[in-house]
C-alpha positions, 0 to 999 in steps of 0.5 A: 678257461676249461677245467683241469683234466684228470686221467682215471686209469682202469686196468683190472677188475678191482680198479673198476670198483674203486673208480666208480665212486670217484666218477660219481664224486667228480660228477657231483663236484663239477670242478674237474674234467676227467677221461676214463682210460682202460688199459685192457689188462682185464679185457674179457667180458666176465672180468671187465665189460660187465663191471662197467655196465653194473657199476654205472661206469661210462664206457672208457673214452680211451681203450689201450687194448693191452693184455696178456704176457708176462708182467714185463711184457704187459707193463711195456705194452702199456707204457708204449700205448699210454704215452701218446694219449698223455701227449695228446691230452696233456692232463693236469693229473693222472689218477691211478688206483690199487697195485696192478701192472696198469697202476705202475705203468701209467704212473711211470708214463705220467711222471716221465712226461711231467704230469702229476700223479695221484695214487688212491690206496697208497701206502699199503705194505705186505713186506713181501717183495716176491709179490708183484703187487708189493713192487707196484705199490712201492714204486707207484708211491715213490712217483706220486704227488698225492698219496691217498691212504685207506688206514693208519698203517698205510699213512705210517708206512709213507711217513717212515719212507720219507714222504712229505706230510702235505702229500699224504691224505688219509681219506678212507676207502673208495672200495668201501664207498662202492661196497656200501653203495652197491649193497643198498641195491641188492634187493634188485639182484636176480639170483636166478641169473647167476651163471653156472649152477644158478638153481643150486646157488640160489637155494644155498643163498636162501638157506644161508649156510654156505661158504665162498672161496676165491683163489688167484695168487701165485703162492696158492695156485702156481705150485701144483702140490700147493693147489692140490692140497688146498683143493683137497682141504676145500673138498673136505670142508665142503662136506660140512658146509657147501662151498661156492667157488667163482674161479678166476680164469687163471686159477681154473686153467691151473686146476684143469691142468692138474686133472683134479677131482672134487665133490659136488658140494664144492661148486666151481662157477665162472667169475660172477658180476660184481653185484651177484658176487656181493649178494653171495659172499655178504650172506655167507657163513664164511669167506676163504680168500687170498684177495686183498680187496675181499679182506676189506669188503668182508671187514666192512660188512662184518663177514668172517673171512679167512685169508689164505696168505702168510702176510697182509698189507691190510692189517686193519682188517685183522686188528679191527675187522673180521679177518683172520690171517691163517697162512697157506698150509692146507691143514691149518686152513682147514682147522681154522675153517672148522673153528670158525664154523664151530663158533657159529654153531655156538651162536658166536659171530666168528671174527667179530670186529668193527668197521674202521674209522673213515670207512663211511662211504665218503672217501671219494668226496674227500679225494675229489675235494683235495684234487679240485683244490690242488690240481 
């Protein structure tokens, strides 16, 4: 009798980083079969293909080719494309990770067809229903049979929402599994191979005094005035400490449409592969970001992080980690960054913090153990 089959759903760049440890754990365990289904939500090489290569993921067995358009259009395309795959395979369970449109769409298809759903990184809540991710994660949790959480606040949210205790498993964080695995491999990273200003970036890395920026959320990049104010603040900050800004394609388009100017000390690069980007931010003096995943990764390695958002669904990174929630006001962001650098100048490790419990590199093994016993 064949082992039960899992569908592992990959859609956007953060999903790939979370699936890599699960694939390794499944291979080591051997009790379950699995197929990697790539929806195509992130489809270009810089945002997708290179990640499969670098993270050690095999090429996806199923590629749905769905990308572009509004949230509704993309979700609809994935619904239509994934349904026949489920009907053909009859998987025992569909494993979705994170909170992107692919997560919700594939969970919905599976649930409608009577296939059980496992949500990895369940229970996170920002309380902001203007965020597409918040809608996706709440709806996915409502449909899921297994809810694998990363931190106590997520577990508490699910309990308050009435989920059965047997469904909830606090396992740690597969993103941190991948981070620790990849961080151990950094000695082999070719820093001269970074796209963009490779020589300048490598020199800054050797000097060890620079900051790293990522921005992609609509609250920061869709409003012309907000984006212009943030770019002005970053330009000002870069006069004190050089800033390296690997730019999400969507953000670059917004910047270019505004005709903004910035100094050479604010270096805009193309998106970086995972390992070179890890080598970059893990050695930075500070990170400025609106990314959820980077809040967690900087916490795991103790790198000072300023989160340019008014809320976070990952409160443990503030309570236990090196993350500070500074909001989106450009003046306050600049002030917080200078305060962080002032602390570093005094010999203090700004942010401090410690790695949360269960963020030990073994979350994927815990997830596979549960699924192998219950699927």
